[in-house]
Structure formats: structure tokens, C-alpha cells
N, C-alpha and C positions, 0 to 999 in steps of 0.2 A: 731727544733730538738728534744727538750725534749719530746713532745707528741709521736714522733716516737719510741723513746727509751723505753718509758713506755709501748707502745704498743707491742714492741718486748719482753720486759721482761714478760708481761702478757701472750703473746702467748708461750714463753718458760716455764713459770710456768704451764700452762694448759697441754703443752705437757709432762712435767715431771710428773704431776699428773696422766695423762692417762697411762703413761708407768708403774708407781708404781701400779696402779690399775690392769693392766693386769698381772703383776708379781704376785700380791696377788691372783688373780683369778687362775692363773696356779698353784700356790702352793696349794690353796684350792682344786682344782680339782684333783691334784695329790694325796694329802692326803686322800681325800674321795675315790678315786678310789683304792688306795693302801690298805685302810682299808676294803673295800668291797671285794677285791680279796683275802686278807689274811684270811678273816672270813668264806670263803667257805670251806666245808669239803667234799662235794660230787662233783666228777669230772664233771658230766653233769652241774650242777649249776655253777660251777667255770667257765667253758668254755662259758656258756650262759652269765654270768655277765661280763666276760673279754671282749668278743667280743663287747657287747653293749658299754661298757665303751671306748674301744679302737676307735670304730666308732665315738662315740660322741666327744671325745677329738680331734681326727684327723680332724674332718669335712668331713669324707668319707660318701659315700652312701653304699658301699658294702665292706665287709671284710671277709677274709677267714683265718683260721689258718691250715696250711699244715704240716702234720706230716709223718714220714716215718713207713709204715706197711709192713712187709714182703718184704722188698726191693724196695717198690714202694712209691713214695710220693703221698699222698692222702689228700683230704680236709676233716678234722675231725670236724670243725665247721665252719659255716658261718652265717653271719648277714647282713641283708639288711634294710635300712632305708626306710619306707613305705610312708613317706610323712608328712602331717601336722597333722595326727590323734595322739594326744599326748598320749593317753591311749594305743594305739596298734602301737607305733612309729616304733617298730622293729619286724622283723621276724627272729628268730634264730632257726638254725638247728644244733644239736650236735651229734657228733659221727656217722657220716654217711659214711665215708671211700669212698668218691667219687673220681674217677680219675680226675686229673687236665686237662687231654686231652679235649680239646674243651670248657672247663669251664673257663679257665684263660689263660693268655698270657704265654704259656709254655716256650718261649725263656727267658723270664725275671725269671721265677721261677728257671729254670735250672742254669741261670747265678748266681743267688744268692746261690743256692745250691753248686755250684762248687767254687766260690770265697769267699763265706762268707762276701760279701760286700752288703750293701744296695743299692737299686736303687730308685732314686727320679726322676720322669719324669713330668714336668710341662706342657707339650703339646705333648704327645707321638705320636699323629697322624701326627705331623709335624716335629718333631725333635728327635734326639737321635739314638742310635744303634738298637733299637728294632721297628722302624717305619714300617717295613713290616710284623710284626707279624700279622697273620690273625685275632686273637681276637681283637686286638687293632683297626684294620681297620674296621672290621665288626661292632663292638660296639660303635666306635667313642669315646673311652675313652679320657677324657680331663686331668686327673691328676692320677698319679699312684705312689704308695709308697710300696716298698716290702723290708722287714727287715729280715735278718737272726736271729734267736733266738739261740744264742750260749751260752752254759752252760759248764763251766770248759773247755773251748777250743774246745768243740765238738758241732757240728751243732745239735740242738734239734728240730728245726722246722723252719718254715717260716711264717711270717705275711704278708699277701698280703691286700692292701687297695686301693680302686679306687673311683673316682668321675667323673660322665659323664656329669656334668653340667658346671664345671668351671676349667680353667687352673690355675696352680700355687697354688693349695690348700694346699699342704704339704710343710710346712716351716721347716728350720733347727731347730727351737725351738721345734716345734712339734715332730720332730725326736727324739730329746733328751728326751722328755717326754714319747714317746711311747717306746723307748729303756729301760727306767727306769721301766715302768709298765710291760713290757714284761719279764724282768728279775725277777720282783716281782712275776709274774704269774708263771714262771717256778719253783720257789721255792714253791709256793703254790700248784702247780700241783703234786708236789712230795709227799705232805702230803695228798692231796685229795684222796678219794676212789671212 
């Protein structure tokens, strides 16, 4: 029995070390992202950096920042992961004011705008209240995270992230990190020009 207890203790130690390493990585990533976001003084560059950071931390393939312009909610920045090309890993478009119609799952965006509640869908083509959204069904989205960006109790925007390759990509821990960084970005956006 003694060798079994030693093996269990060894496995517990390894699991504990891995958990501590993951926490340290998360903290390092958040600090680095926060510094990058707060150092941007131009709005275009802030949005460009913000979207790439959020995509990377979340494990998303595509992300959009949705803001209200003249009473309509439009895509102001979008980033897409291009694949394995490290040098040109992301394609980012900034300040485009594109309608969300036919570009995103409108039912999810409208829900987040109305309720100010985040939506996390681990397998949106098979479960949840938005299963019949034409965008989700047409594009076979595997994971969705949609976060309201609330500043001083008022909705300032919506962050939409998706992954078409894997279900269950967005974890509660990532939600907390993304919320923290989005709040930081809202503050930085106020000072950026």
C-alpha cells in the first residue's frame, strides 16, 4: 500500500504544480495585455491591439467589438485568426461601422444588449436558446462568448467571440479575464484619440 500512497502523492503534487503554473501564466498574460492596452493613445491602434489580445487569451478564432452608432449597433472592430502563419496570424479591421445583420448571430447580440448579461454557448448548434439562429446554423459555430461591456452602469458595447473548430472553448476563468481586460479597454478608449 505504501507505493500506492507515494504515487497518489506524486500525482497530486504534479497536478498542484500544473495549476500554479496555469495561474501564473494567466496573471502574466493579463498584466501584459493590460500594459499594452493602457499604453495605446490612438483609438485605431487601441482597438487593433485589444482585439488581438482578446482573441489570443480567449482561444477564439474570430472576434468583434460592437458599438452603438446613431442608434444602430454596428461592428467597429473585428479580428480573425488566420492560422499557423505566426507573422501574419491576425487580420484586424478597425472602425468599419458594419451592420451586424447577416454578419453575426443577431439574436444573441440583441439578447446581450437588452439584458446586459453575457452568453456562453459551448455547442450552440445543438443546445441553448439560440439554436435556430440562421448565422449559427449556416456557419456551424462550435463555441460562442458574447460579453456586454458595461461602464458606470450603462452599456458601452458588446464583445463577440467565436470558435468554429471546438466546443466548450470559453471557460468561466476566461470570462473573468476577458471582463477585466474589457473594463481596462473601456478606460483606455476614453483617453485614446
